[in-house]
N, CA and C atoms of all chains as a GROMACS GRO file, in nm:
protein
  612
    1MET      N    1   2.147   3.923  -0.410
    1MET     CA    2   2.073   3.908  -0.285
    1MET      C    3   2.018   4.043  -0.241
    2HIS      N    4   1.895   4.044  -0.195
    2HIS     CA    5   1.827   4.168  -0.156
    2HIS      C    6   1.793   4.157  -0.008
    3ILE      N    7   1.862   4.238   0.074
    3ILE     CA    8   1.851   4.226   0.220
    3ILE      C    9   1.794   4.356   0.277
    4VAL      N   10   1.688   4.344   0.357
    4VAL     CA   11   1.631   4.460   0.425
    4VAL      C   12   1.600   4.422   0.569
    5HIS      N   13   1.639   4.509   0.661
    5HIS     CA   14   1.593   4.498   0.800
    5HIS      C   15   1.485   4.603   0.820
    6VAL      N   16   1.364   4.559   0.852
    6VAL     CA   17   1.253   4.652   0.874
    6VAL      C   18   1.236   4.671   1.025
    7HIS      N   19   1.249   4.796   1.068
    7HIS     CA   20   1.240   4.830   1.211
    7HIS      C   21   1.102   4.884   1.242
    8ILE      N   22   1.042   4.829   1.346
    8ILE     CA   23   0.902   4.859   1.377
    8ILE      C   24   0.888   4.885   1.527
    9ARG      N   25   0.814   4.990   1.561
    9ARG     CA   26   0.776   5.010   1.702
    9ARG      C   27   0.625   5.022   1.707
   10VAL      N   28   0.562   4.942   1.794
   10VAL     CA   29   0.416   4.940   1.800
   10VAL      C   30   0.367   5.003   1.930
   11LYS      N   31   0.243   5.046   1.929
   11LYS     CA   32   0.182   5.097   2.052
   11LYS      C   33   0.172   4.981   2.152
   12PRO      N   34   0.206   5.007   2.280
   12PRO     CA   35   0.215   4.898   2.378
   12PRO      C   36   0.090   4.810   2.384
   13GLU      N   37  -0.026   4.868   2.367
   13GLU     CA   38  -0.150   4.789   2.381
   13GLU      C   39  -0.171   4.693   2.264
   14TYR      N   40  -0.089   4.705   2.159
   14TYR     CA   41  -0.107   4.621   2.041
   14TYR      C   42   0.000   4.512   2.026
   15VAL      N   43   0.088   4.500   2.124
   15VAL     CA   44   0.201   4.406   2.107
   15VAL      C   45   0.153   4.266   2.071
   16ASP      N   46   0.058   4.211   2.146
   16ASP     CA   47   0.014   4.073   2.121
   16ASP      C   48  -0.053   4.059   1.984
   17GLN      N   49  -0.139   4.154   1.952
   17GLN     CA   50  -0.207   4.148   1.821
   17GLN      C   51  -0.108   4.164   1.707
   18PHE      N   52  -0.008   4.248   1.727
   18PHE     CA   53   0.092   4.268   1.623
   18PHE      C   54   0.170   4.138   1.599
   19ILE      N   55   0.208   4.071   1.708
   19ILE     CA   56   0.282   3.945   1.693
   19ILE      C   57   0.198   3.842   1.618
   20GLU      N   58   0.071   3.833   1.652
   20GLU     CA   59  -0.017   3.735   1.586
   20GLU      C   60  -0.028   3.766   1.436
   21ALA      N   61  -0.053   3.892   1.404
   21ALA     CA   62  -0.070   3.931   1.262
   21ALA      C   63   0.061   3.911   1.186
   22THR      N   64   0.172   3.937   1.251
   22THR     CA   65   0.301   3.930   1.181
   22THR      C   66   0.345   3.786   1.161
   23LEU      N   67   0.314   3.698   1.257
   23LEU     CA   68   0.349   3.557   1.238
   23LEU      C   69   0.278   3.501   1.115
   24ASP      N   70   0.155   3.541   1.094
   24ASP     CA   71   0.082   3.498   0.972
   24ASP      C   72   0.158   3.541   0.847
   25ASN      N   73   0.200   3.666   0.844
   25ASN     CA   74   0.275   3.718   0.729
   25ASN      C   75   0.410   3.647   0.714
   26VAL      N   76   0.481   3.630   0.825
   26VAL     CA   77   0.617   3.575   0.820
   26VAL      C   78   0.616   3.428   0.777
   27ARG      N   79   0.521   3.352   0.831
   27ARG     CA   80   0.513   3.210   0.792
   27ARG      C   81   0.487   3.197   0.642
   28ASN      N   82   0.396   3.278   0.590
   28ASN     CA   83   0.367   3.273   0.447
   28ASN      C   84   0.483   3.327   0.363
   29SER      N   85   0.549   3.430   0.412
   29SER     CA   86   0.660   3.489   0.335
   29SER      C   87   0.774   3.388   0.320
   30ASN      N   88   0.797   3.307   0.424
   30ASN     CA   89   0.901   3.205   0.416
   30ASN      C   90   0.872   3.100   0.307
   31GLN      N   91   0.747   3.091   0.262
   31GLN     CA   92   0.710   2.995   0.157
   31GLN      C   93   0.724   3.053   0.017
   32GLU      N   94   0.748   3.183   0.005
   32GLU     CA   95   0.760   3.242  -0.130
   32GLU      C   96   0.883   3.187  -0.200
   33PRO      N   97   0.871   3.154  -0.331
   33PRO     CA   98   0.983   3.091  -0.401
   33PRO      C   99   1.112   3.174  -0.400
   34GLY      N  100   1.101   3.307  -0.402
   34GLY     CA  101   1.222   3.390  -0.407
   34GLY      C  102   1.276   3.428  -0.271
   35ASN      N  103   1.215   3.375  -0.164
   35ASN     CA  104   1.258   3.412  -0.030
   35ASN      C  105   1.372   3.321   0.018
   36VAL      N  106   1.471   3.383   0.083
   36VAL     CA  107   1.583   3.307   0.140
   36VAL      C  108   1.566   3.296   0.291
   37ARG      N  109   1.538   3.407   0.356
   37ARG     CA  110   1.508   3.409   0.501
   37ARG      C  111   1.409   3.522   0.526
   38PHE      N  112   1.329   3.505   0.630
   38PHE     CA  113   1.236   3.611   0.671
   38PHE      C  114   1.213   3.585   0.819
   39ASP      N  115   1.301   3.642   0.903
   39ASP     CA  116   1.296   3.618   1.047
   39ASP      C  117   1.223   3.733   1.116
   40PHE      N  118   1.179   3.708   1.237
   40PHE     CA  119   1.096   3.803   1.311
   40PHE      C  120   1.144   3.805   1.455
   41PHE      N  121   1.206   3.916   1.495
   41PHE     CA  122   1.268   3.927   1.628
   41PHE      C  123   1.202   4.038   1.708
   42GLN      N  124   1.199   4.018   1.840
   42GLN     CA  125   1.146   4.118   1.934
   42GLN      C  126   1.258   4.163   2.027
   43GLU      N  127   1.270   4.294   2.047
   43GLU     CA  128   1.377   4.344   2.136
   43GLU      C  129   1.352   4.298   2.279
   44ILE      N  130   1.460   4.255   2.346
   44ILE     CA  131   1.447   4.212   2.485
   44ILE      C  132   1.421   4.334   2.574
   45GLU      N  133   1.496   4.441   2.553
   45GLU     CA  134   1.486   4.557   2.644
   45GLU      C  135   1.359   4.637   2.626
   46ASP      N  136   1.309   4.642   2.504
   46ASP     CA  137   1.185   4.715   2.476
   46ASP      C  138   1.096   4.629   2.387
   47PRO      N  139   1.004   4.552   2.448
   47PRO     CA  140   0.923   4.455   2.373
   47PRO      C  141   0.823   4.519   2.276
   48THR      N  142   0.819   4.652   2.268
   48THR     CA  143   0.735   4.716   2.165
   48THR      C  144   0.813   4.734   2.034
   49LYS      N  145   0.942   4.695   2.035
   49LYS     CA  146   1.025   4.710   1.915
   49LYS      C  147   1.056   4.575   1.851
   50PHE      N  148   1.051   4.573   1.720
   50PHE     CA  149   1.069   4.449   1.643
   50PHE      C  150   1.158   4.476   1.522
   51VAL      N  151   1.218   4.368   1.473
   51VAL     CA  152   1.286   4.378   1.343
   51VAL      C  153   1.249   4.257   1.259
   52LEU      N  154   1.217   4.283   1.133
   52LEU     CA  155   1.197   4.177   1.034
   52LEU      C  156   1.323   4.173   0.949
   53THR      N  157   1.388   4.058   0.944
   53THR     CA  158   1.511   4.046   0.864
   53THR      C  159   1.476   3.969   0.737
   54GLU      N  160   1.462   4.044   0.629
   54GLU     CA  161   1.410   3.988   0.503
   54GLU      C  162   1.523   3.971   0.403
   55ILE      N  163   1.536   3.852   0.349
   55ILE     CA  164   1.637   3.826   0.246
   55ILE      C  165   1.568   3.760   0.127
   56TYR      N  166   1.574   3.828   0.013
   56TYR     CA  167   1.519   3.775  -0.112
   56TYR      C  168   1.632   3.757  -0.213
   57ARG      N  169   1.610   3.663  -0.307
   57ARG     CA  170   1.716   3.638  -0.406
   57ARG      C  171   1.740   3.762  -0.492
   58THR      N  172   1.633   3.831  -0.530
   58THR     CA  173   1.645   3.947  -0.620
   58THR      C  174   1.552   4.058  -0.572
   59PRO      N  175   1.578   4.182  -0.615
   59PRO     CA  176   1.484   4.291  -0.583
   59PRO      C  177   1.344   4.262  -0.636
   60GLU      N  178   1.335   4.193  -0.750
   60GLU     CA  179   1.203   4.162  -0.806
   60GLU      C  180   1.127   4.066  -0.716
   61ASP      N  181   1.199   3.971  -0.652
   61ASP     CA  182   1.133   3.881  -0.557
   61ASP      C  183   1.077   3.960  -0.439
   62ALA      N  184   1.151   4.062  -0.394
   62ALA     CA  185   1.102   4.146  -0.283
   62ALA      C  186   0.982   4.228  -0.328
   63ASP      N  187   0.984   4.275  -0.454
   63ASP     CA  188   0.868   4.349  -0.505
   63ASP      C  189   0.744   4.259  -0.509
   64ARG      N  190   0.763   4.135  -0.554
   64ARG     CA  191   0.650   4.042  -0.562
   64ARG      C  192   0.591   4.015  -0.424
   65HIS      N  193   0.679   4.013  -0.322
   65HIS     CA  194   0.630   3.994  -0.184
   65HIS      C  195   0.523   4.098  -0.150
   66LYS      N  196   0.543   4.221  -0.196
   66LYS     CA  197   0.450   4.329  -0.160
   66LYS      C  198   0.318   4.323  -0.237
   67GLU      N  199   0.308   4.223  -0.327
   67GLU     CA  200   0.181   4.202  -0.398
   67GLU      C  201   0.106   4.080  -0.347
   68THR      N  202   0.164   4.008  -0.250
   68THR     CA  203   0.100   3.885  -0.203
   68THR      C  204  -0.018   3.918  -0.112
   69ALA      N  205  -0.112   3.823  -0.106
   69ALA     CA  206  -0.230   3.841  -0.020
   69ALA      C  207  -0.188   3.853   0.126
   70HIS      N  208  -0.088   3.774   0.168
   70HIS     CA  209  -0.050   3.777   0.312
   70HIS      C  210   0.016   3.910   0.348
   71TYR      N  211   0.097   3.967   0.256
   71TYR     CA  212   0.157   4.097   0.288
   71TYR      C  213   0.050   4.206   0.295
   72LEU      N  214  -0.041   4.206   0.196
   72LEU     CA  215  -0.144   4.312   0.192
   72LEU      C  216  -0.236   4.302   0.313
   73ARG      N  217  -0.268   4.178   0.354
   73ARG     CA  218  -0.351   4.155   0.474
   73ARG      C  219  -0.278   4.208   0.597
   74TRP      N  220  -0.148   4.180   0.606
   74TRP     CA  221  -0.067   4.226   0.720
   74TRP      C  222  -0.064   4.378   0.725
   75ARG      N  223  -0.035   4.440   0.610
   75ARG     CA  224  -0.023   4.586   0.606
   75ARG      C  225  -0.152   4.653   0.653
   76GLU      N  226  -0.263   4.598   0.610
   76GLU     CA  227  -0.395   4.650   0.649
   76GLU      C  228  -0.417   4.633   0.801
   77ARG      N  229  -0.385   4.512   0.852
   77ARG     CA  230  -0.412   4.485   0.994
   77ARG      C  231  -0.325   4.567   1.087
   78VAL      N  232  -0.196   4.588   1.051
   78VAL     CA  233  -0.103   4.648   1.149
   78VAL      C  234  -0.096   4.801   1.139
   79GLY      N  235  -0.162   4.858   1.039
   79GLY     CA  236  -0.153   5.003   1.018
   79GLY      C  237  -0.175   5.084   1.144
   80GLU      N  238  -0.284   5.056   1.214
   80GLU     CA  239  -0.318   5.136   1.333
   80GLU      C  240  -0.231   5.100   1.454
   81MET      N  241  -0.155   4.991   1.444
   81MET     CA  242  -0.075   4.946   1.560
   81MET      C  243   0.060   5.019   1.570
   82MET      N  244   0.101   5.085   1.463
   82MET     CA  245   0.234   5.147   1.459
   82MET      C  246   0.242   5.265   1.557
   83ALA      N  247   0.350   5.271   1.637
   83ALA     CA  248   0.376   5.387   1.724
   83ALA      C  249   0.450   5.496   1.646
   84GLU      N  250   0.516   5.456   1.539
   84GLU     CA  251   0.585   5.551   1.452
   84GLU      C  252   0.599   5.484   1.316
   85GLN      N  253   0.636   5.561   1.216
   85GLN     CA  254   0.648   5.502   1.083
   85GLN      C  255   0.759   5.397   1.082
   86ARG      N  256   0.728   5.279   1.032
   86ARG     CA  257   0.833   5.178   1.023
   86ARG      C  258   0.927   5.214   0.907
   87TYR      N  259   1.052   5.163   0.916
   87TYR     CA  260   1.148   5.196   0.811
   87TYR      C  261   1.240   5.076   0.786
   88GLY      N  262   1.288   5.068   0.663
   88GLY     CA  263   1.375   4.957   0.625
   88GLY      C  264   1.516   5.008   0.594
   89ILE      N  265   1.615   4.927   0.629
   89ILE     CA  266   1.754   4.958   0.594
   89ILE      C  267   1.804   4.846   0.504
   90LYS      N  268   1.857   4.885   0.388
   90LYS     CA  269   1.905   4.785   0.291
   90LYS      C  270   2.053   4.756   0.311
   91TYR      N  271   2.088   4.629   0.296
   91TYR     CA  272   2.226   4.586   0.317
   91TYR      C  273   2.276   4.502   0.200
   92ARG      N  274   2.407   4.501   0.185
   92ARG     CA  275   2.472   4.396   0.105
   92ARG      C  276   2.537   4.299   0.203
   93SER      N  277   2.543   4.172   0.166
   93SER     CA  278   2.605   4.072   0.254
   93SER      C  279   2.754   4.062   0.223
   94LEU      N  280   2.836   4.080   0.325
   94LEU     CA  281   2.981   4.058   0.310
   94LEU      C  282   3.016   3.917   0.356
   95TYR      N  283   2.939   3.865   0.450
   95TYR     CA  284   2.951   3.725   0.492
   95TYR      C  285   2.816   3.680   0.541
   96PRO      N  286   2.758   3.569   0.492
   96PRO     CA  287   2.815   3.485   0.389
   96PRO      C  288   2.828   3.560   0.257
   97ASP      N  289   2.921   3.512   0.176
   97ASP     CA  290   2.931   3.562   0.041
   97ASP      C  291   2.796   3.540  -0.029
   98GLU      N  292   2.761   3.633  -0.117
   98GLU     CA  293   2.629   3.626  -0.181
   98GLU      C  294   2.603   3.489  -0.246
   99ALA      N  295   2.709   3.425  -0.297
   99ALA     CA  296   2.691   3.296  -0.364
   99ALA      C  297   2.665   3.182  -0.265
  100ASP      N  298   2.698   3.206  -0.137
  100ASP     CA  299   2.690   3.097  -0.039
  100ASP      C  300   2.561   3.097   0.042
  101TRP      N  301   2.471   3.191   0.014
  101TRP     CA  302   2.350   3.201   0.095
  101TRP      C  303   2.264   3.078   0.082
  102LYS      N  304   2.214   3.032   0.197
  102LYS     CA  305   2.118   2.922   0.196
  102LYS      C  306   1.993   2.970   0.266
  103MET      N  307   1.824   3.060   2.276
  103MET     CA  308   1.894   3.127   2.166
  103MET      C  309   1.932   3.268   2.210
  104HIS      N  310   2.052   3.309   2.177
  104HIS     CA  311   2.103   3.440   2.220
  104HIS      C  312   2.133   3.519   2.092
  105ILE      N  313   2.054   3.624   2.069
  105ILE     CA  314   2.061   3.698   1.942
  105ILE      C  315   2.100   3.843   1.970
  106VAL      N  316   2.204   3.890   1.903
  106VAL     CA  317   2.246   4.029   1.916
  106VAL      C  318   2.275   4.085   1.776
  107HIS      N  319   2.224   4.204   1.749
  107HIS     CA  320   2.266   4.279   1.630
  107HIS      C  321   2.360   4.389   1.678
  108VAL      N  322   2.484   4.384   1.630
  108VAL     CA  323   2.583   4.484   1.669
  108VAL      C  324   2.593   4.588   1.557
  109HIS      N  325   2.564   4.713   1.592
  109HIS     CA  326   2.564   4.823   1.494
  109HIS      C  327   2.695   4.901   1.505
  110ILE      N  328   2.757   4.921   1.390
  110ILE     CA  329   2.892   4.978   1.386
  110ILE      C  330   2.897   5.086   1.279
  111ARG      N  331   2.958   5.200   1.313
  111ARG     CA  332   2.988   5.301   1.211
  111ARG      C  333   3.137   5.328   1.218
  112VAL      N  334   3.206   5.320   1.104
  112VAL     CA  335   3.351   5.338   1.103
  112VAL      C  336   3.387   5.469   1.033
  113LYS      N  337   3.507   5.517   1.062
  113LYS     CA  338   3.557   5.636   0.993
  113LYS      C  339   3.576   5.600   0.845
  114PRO      N  340   3.536   5.690   0.754
  114PRO     CA  341   3.535   5.656   0.611
  114PRO      C  342   3.668   5.601   0.560
  115GLU      N  343   3.778   5.652   0.611
  115GLU     CA  344   3.909   5.609   0.560
  115GLU      C  345   3.945   5.466   0.602
  116TYR      N  346   3.867   5.408   0.692
  116TYR     CA  347   3.897   5.274   0.742
  116TYR      C  348   3.804   5.165   0.688
  117VAL      N  349   3.713   5.201   0.597
  117VAL     CA  350   3.613   5.103   0.553
  117VAL      C  351   3.677   4.973   0.504
  118ASP      N  352   3.775   4.982   0.415
  118ASP     CA  353   3.835   4.860   0.358
  118ASP      C  354   3.907   4.778   0.464
  119GLN      N  355   3.985   4.845   0.549
  119GLN     CA  356   4.057   4.774   0.655
  119GLN      C  357   3.960   4.711   0.755
  120PHE      N  358   3.851   4.781   0.782
  120PHE     CA  359   3.752   4.726   0.875
  120PHE      C  360   3.691   4.598   0.818
  121ILE      N  361   3.658   4.601   0.690
  121ILE     CA  362   3.598   4.482   0.627
  121ILE      C  363   3.696   4.365   0.635
  122GLU      N  364   3.821   4.390   0.603
  122GLU     CA  365   3.921   4.283   0.605
  122GLU      C  366   3.934   4.224   0.746
  123ALA      N  367   3.946   4.311   0.846
  123ALA     CA  368   3.963   4.264   0.985
  123ALA      C  369   3.839   4.189   1.032
  124THR      N  370   3.723   4.236   0.989
  124THR     CA  371   3.598   4.176   1.039
  124THR      C  372   3.571   4.043   0.971
  125LEU      N  373   3.608   4.029   0.844
  125LEU     CA  374   3.590   3.900   0.777
  125LEU      C  375   3.671   3.791   0.848
  126ASP      N  376   3.790   3.825   0.894
  126ASP     CA  377   3.870   3.729   0.971
  126ASP      C  378   3.794   3.685   1.096
  127ASN      N  379   3.738   3.780   1.168
  127ASN     CA  380   3.663   3.749   1.289
  127ASN      C  381   3.537   3.667   1.258
  128VAL      N  382   3.465   3.709   1.154
  128VAL     CA  383   3.336   3.647   1.123
  128VAL      C  384   3.356   3.502   1.075
  129ARG      N  385   3.456   3.481   0.990
  129ARG     CA  386   3.481   3.344   0.941
  129ARG      C  387   3.513   3.251   1.057
  130ASN      N  388   3.596   3.298   1.150
  130ASN     CA  389   3.631   3.216   1.266
  130ASN      C  390   3.513   3.199   1.361
  131SER      N  391   3.434   3.304   1.377
  131SER     CA  392   3.320   3.296   1.469
  131SER      C  393   3.219   3.192   1.420
  132ASN      N  394   3.202   3.183   1.288
  132ASN     CA  395   3.110   3.083   1.233
  132ASN      C  396   3.154   2.940   1.263
  133GLN      N  397   3.280   2.920   1.299
  133GLN     CA  398   3.331   2.786   1.332
  133GLN      C  399   3.316   2.752   1.479
  134GLU      N  400   3.278   2.849   1.563
  134GLU     CA  401   3.264   2.819   1.707
  134GLU      C  402   3.150   2.720   1.728
  135PRO      N  403   3.170   2.622   1.817
  135PRO     CA  404   3.069   2.517   1.834
  135PRO      C  405   2.932   2.571   1.876
  136GLY      N  406   2.927   2.679   1.955
  136GLY     CA  407   2.798   2.730   2.002
  136GLY      C  408   2.735   2.832   1.909
  137ASN      N  409   2.800   2.858   1.794
  137ASN     CA  410   2.747   2.960   1.704
  137ASN      C  411   2.643   2.901   1.609
  138VAL      N  412   2.535   2.976   1.586
  138VAL     CA  413   2.430   2.935   1.493
  138VAL      C  414   2.442   3.014   1.363
  139ARG      N  415   2.456   3.147   1.374
  139ARG     CA  416   2.480   3.233   1.259
  139ARG      C  417   2.565   3.350   1.305
  140PHE      N  418   2.644   3.404   1.213
  140PHE     CA  419   2.722   3.524   1.243
  140PHE      C  420   2.743   3.590   1.108
  141ASP      N  421   2.647   3.673   1.069
  141ASP     CA  422   2.650   3.737   0.936
  141ASP      C  423   2.706   3.877   0.948
  142PHE      N  424   2.750   3.930   0.836
  142PHE     CA  425   2.819   4.059   0.832
  142PHE      C  426   2.767   4.138   0.712
  143PHE      N  427   2.690   4.244   0.742
  143PHE     CA  428   2.624   4.322   0.637
  143PHE      C  429   2.674   4.466   0.637
  144GLN      N  430   2.675   4.524   0.516
  144GLN     CA  431   2.713   4.665   0.498
  144GLN      C  432   2.593   4.742   0.444
  145GLU      N  433   2.566   4.859   0.501
  145GLU     CA  434   2.452   4.939   0.454
  145GLU      C  435   2.477   4.986   0.311
  146ILE      N  436   2.373   4.976   0.228
  146ILE     CA  437   2.384   5.022   0.089
  146ILE      C  438   2.393   5.175   0.086
  147GLU      N  439   2.308   5.242   0.161
  147GLU     CA  440   2.301   5.390   0.153
  147GLU      C  441   2.420   5.458   0.218
  148ASP      N  442   2.475   5.398   0.322
  148ASP     CA  443   2.590   5.456   0.392
  148ASP      C  444   2.690   5.344   0.420
  149PRO      N  445   2.789   5.328   0.330
  149PRO     CA  446   2.882   5.214   0.339
  149PRO      C  447   2.977   5.222   0.458
  150THR      N  448   2.967   5.326   0.540
  150THR     CA  449   3.046   5.329   0.664
  150THR      C  450   2.971   5.261   0.779
  151LYS      N  451   2.848   5.214   0.752
  151LYS     CA  452   2.768   5.149   0.855
  151LYS      C  453   2.754   5.000   0.829
  152PHE      N  454   2.763   4.924   0.936
  152PHE     CA  455   2.762   4.777   0.929
  152PHE      C  456   2.674   4.721   1.039
  153VAL      N  457   2.629   4.597   1.017
  153VAL     CA  458   2.565   4.525   1.126
  153VAL      C  459   2.617   4.382   1.128
  154LEU      N  460   2.651   4.335   1.247
  154LEU     CA  461   2.686   4.195   1.269
  154LEU      C  462   2.564   4.129   1.332
  155THR      N  463   2.512   4.025   1.269
  155THR     CA  464   2.394   3.957   1.323
  155THR      C  465   2.442   3.826   1.384
  156GLU      N  466   2.451   3.826   1.516
  156GLU     CA  467   2.513   3.716   1.590
  156GLU      C  468   2.406   3.632   1.659
  157ILE      N  469   2.409   3.502   1.633
  157ILE     CA  470   2.315   3.412   1.700
  157ILE      C  471   2.395   3.297   1.761
  158TYR      N  472   2.386   3.288   1.894
  158TYR     CA  473   2.450   3.178   1.968
  158TYR      C  474   2.345   3.094   2.038
  159ARG      N  475   2.379   2.967   2.063
  159ARG     CA  476   2.280   2.878   2.126
  159ARG      C  477   2.246   2.927   2.266
  160THR      N  478   2.347   2.974   2.342
  160THR     CA  479   2.324   3.015   2.480
  160THR      C  480   2.402   3.144   2.508
  161PRO      N  481   2.365   3.216   2.612
  161PRO     CA  482   2.444   3.334   2.652
  161PRO      C  483   2.589   3.296   2.684
  162GLU      N  484   2.609   3.176   2.738
  162GLU     CA  485   2.745   3.132   2.771
  162GLU      C  486   2.829   3.115   2.643
  163ASP      N  487   2.765   3.067   2.536
  163ASP     CA  488   2.837   3.055   2.409
  163ASP      C  489   2.880   3.192   2.359
  164ALA      N  490   2.793   3.292   2.377
  164ALA     CA  491   2.828   3.429   2.335
  164ALA      C  492   2.941   3.484   2.423
  165ASP      N  493   2.939   3.452   2.553
  165ASP     CA  494   3.047   3.494   2.642
  165ASP      C  495   3.180   3.432   2.599
  166ARG      N  496   3.176   3.303   2.563
  166ARG     CA  497   3.300   3.236   2.522
  166ARG      C  498   3.357   3.299   2.395
  167HIS      N  499   3.267   3.346   2.306
  167HIS     CA  500   3.312   3.414   2.184
  167HIS      C  501   3.405   3.530   2.219
  168LYS      N  502   3.373   3.602   2.325
  168LYS     CA  503   3.452   3.720   2.362
  168LYS      C  504   3.586   3.685   2.426
  169GLU      N  505   3.610   3.556   2.444
  169GLU     CA  506   3.741   3.512   2.495
  169GLU      C  507   3.827   3.449   2.386
  170THR      N  508   3.774   3.440   2.263
  170THR     CA  509   3.851   3.374   2.157
  170THR      C  510   3.961   3.466   2.106
  171ALA      N  511   4.065   3.402   2.050
  171ALA     CA  512   4.177   3.478   1.993
  171ALA      C  513   4.128   3.567   1.878
  172HIS      N  514   4.037   3.514   1.794
  172HIS     CA  515   3.993   3.594   1.678
  172HIS      C  516   3.912   3.716   1.720
  173TYR      N  517   3.829   3.702   1.825
  173TYR     CA  518   3.754   3.819   1.872
  173TYR      C  519   3.848   3.924   1.932
  174LEU      N  520   3.942   3.878   2.016
  174LEU     CA  521   4.033   3.972   2.083
  174LEU      C  522   4.121   4.044   1.982
  175ARG      N  523   4.166   3.969   1.878
  175ARG     CA  524   4.246   4.028   1.770
  175ARG      C  525   4.162   4.135   1.697
  176TRP      N  526   4.037   4.100   1.668
  176TRP     CA  527   3.947   4.194   1.599
  176TRP      C  528   3.926   4.320   1.682
  177ARG      N  529   3.895   4.303   1.812
  177ARG     CA  530   3.867   4.418   1.898
  177ARG      C  531   3.985   4.514   1.901
  178GLU      N  532   4.104   4.456   1.908
  178GLU     CA  533   4.227   4.536   1.910
  178GLU      C  534   4.245   4.612   1.777
  179ARG      N  535   4.225   4.539   1.666
  179ARG     CA  536   4.251   4.601   1.534
  179ARG      C  537   4.152   4.710   1.501
  180VAL      N  538   4.024   4.693   1.537
  180VAL     CA  539   3.922   4.787   1.489
  180VAL      C  540   3.899   4.905   1.583
  181GLY      N  541   3.960   4.901   1.701
  181GLY     CA  542   3.936   5.007   1.800
  181GLY      C  543   3.945   5.147   1.743
  182GLU      N  544   4.053   5.176   1.674
  182GLU     CA  545   4.073   5.312   1.622
  182GLU      C  546   3.987   5.342   1.500
  183MET      N  547   3.924   5.239   1.443
  183MET     CA  548   3.845   5.261   1.320
  183MET      C  549   3.703   5.310   1.349
  184MET      N  550   3.658   5.298   1.474
  184MET     CA  551   3.520   5.333   1.508
  184MET      C  552   3.495   5.483   1.494
  185ALA      N  553   3.384   5.522   1.428
  185ALA     CA  554   3.344   5.662   1.422
  185ALA      C  555   3.261   5.700   1.545
  186GLU      N  556   3.202   5.598   1.607
  186GLU     CA  557   3.126   5.618   1.731
  186GLU      C  558   3.125   5.484   1.804
  187GLN      N  559   3.084   5.488   1.927
  187GLN     CA  560   3.083   5.362   2.003
  187GLN      C  561   2.985   5.263   1.941
  188ARG      N  562   3.029   5.142   1.917
  188ARG     CA  563   2.936   5.042   1.863
  188ARG      C  564   2.842   4.995   1.974
  189TYR      N  565   2.725   4.946   1.933
  189TYR     CA  566   2.628   4.902   2.034
  189TYR      C  567   2.552   4.780   1.983
  190GLY      N  568   2.510   4.698   2.077
  190GLY     CA  569   2.436   4.577   2.043
  190GLY      C  570   2.293   4.586   2.092
  191ILE      N  571   2.203   4.528   2.014
  191ILE     CA  572   2.063   4.518   2.055
  191ILE      C  573   2.029   4.369   2.064
  192LYS      N  574   1.975   4.328   2.179
  192LYS     CA  575   1.942   4.187   2.201
  192LYS      C  576   1.797   4.159   2.163
  193TYR      N  577   1.778   4.043   2.102
  193TYR     CA  578   1.644   4.004   2.056
  193TYR      C  579   1.609   3.863   2.101
  194ARG      N  580   1.477   3.840   2.109
  194ARG     CA  581   1.428   3.701   2.112
  194ARG      C  582   1.370   3.672   1.974
  195SER      N  583   1.380   3.546   1.932
  195SER     CA  584   1.327   3.509   1.801
  195SER      C  585   1.181   3.466   1.815
  196LEU      N  586   1.094   3.531   1.739
  196LEU     CA  587   0.953   3.488   1.734
  196LEU      C  588   0.933   3.394   1.615
  197TYR      N  589   1.013   3.415   1.509
  197TYR     CA  590   1.014   3.323   1.396
  197TYR      C  591   1.152   3.328   1.333
  198PRO      N  592   1.222   3.220   1.313
  198PRO     CA  593   1.179   3.084   1.347
  198PRO      C  594   1.163   3.068   1.498
  199ASP      N  595   1.079   2.973   1.534
  199ASP     CA  596   1.067   2.934   1.673
  199ASP      C  597   1.206   2.892   1.724
  200GLU      N  598   1.234   2.922   1.850
  200GLU     CA  599   1.368   2.895   1.904
  200GLU      C  600   1.410   2.749   1.879
  201ALA      N  601   1.314   2.656   1.880
  201ALA     CA  602   1.349   2.514   1.862
  201ALA      C  603   1.385   2.481   1.718
  202ASP      N  604   1.345   2.570   1.625
  202ASP     CA  605   1.362   2.538   1.482
  202ASP      C  606   1.486   2.599   1.420
  203TRP      N  607   1.568   2.670   1.500
  203TRP     CA  608   1.684   2.738   1.442
  203TRP      C  609   1.784   2.641   1.385
  204LYS      N  610   1.830   2.674   1.265
  204LYS     CA  611   1.938   2.595   1.205
  204LYS      C  612   2.052   2.690   1.176
   0.00000   0.00000   0.00000
């Protein structure tokens, strides 16, 4: 299992456009055959901050995600919206056990 | 939906004990009637860092979690293992839509 939390902070004036562009990416990413989950959360205390919780079956499935039309379209659209460089943190799952992921 | 990511860093000598104590809490938390998800991840780059991804149907369900025997046992056991104060970040879900959570 390949788990990444991508942390994003956008310029305040782009919050609505960022959400719209990201929903397009997230809906399509959830349809990828190697995807397990791809959730999209907004911080309550600071609505300019977001996290994408991406879970793919294998690292290769995550690599393929970065070649899809929806990811490339998203990356192009949101580039100027970033308030700082986004970053991902990789995790291993201790619970659920890797075999039990749905 | 009530979503919190709890970020934890433990003292290196306690990593194994922390995992054991937390698995007990996480397994029981997943059985609570108001719980939707309660995952437990370890950072790949720094194995002393963890995140608990807690999703409850309502804030009241999350409050009840903090009154359970398994949570209180966990809090007691892990107190001395913390390398720094743990903190939670609250989120709203943009995807899946709040109505679609399973």
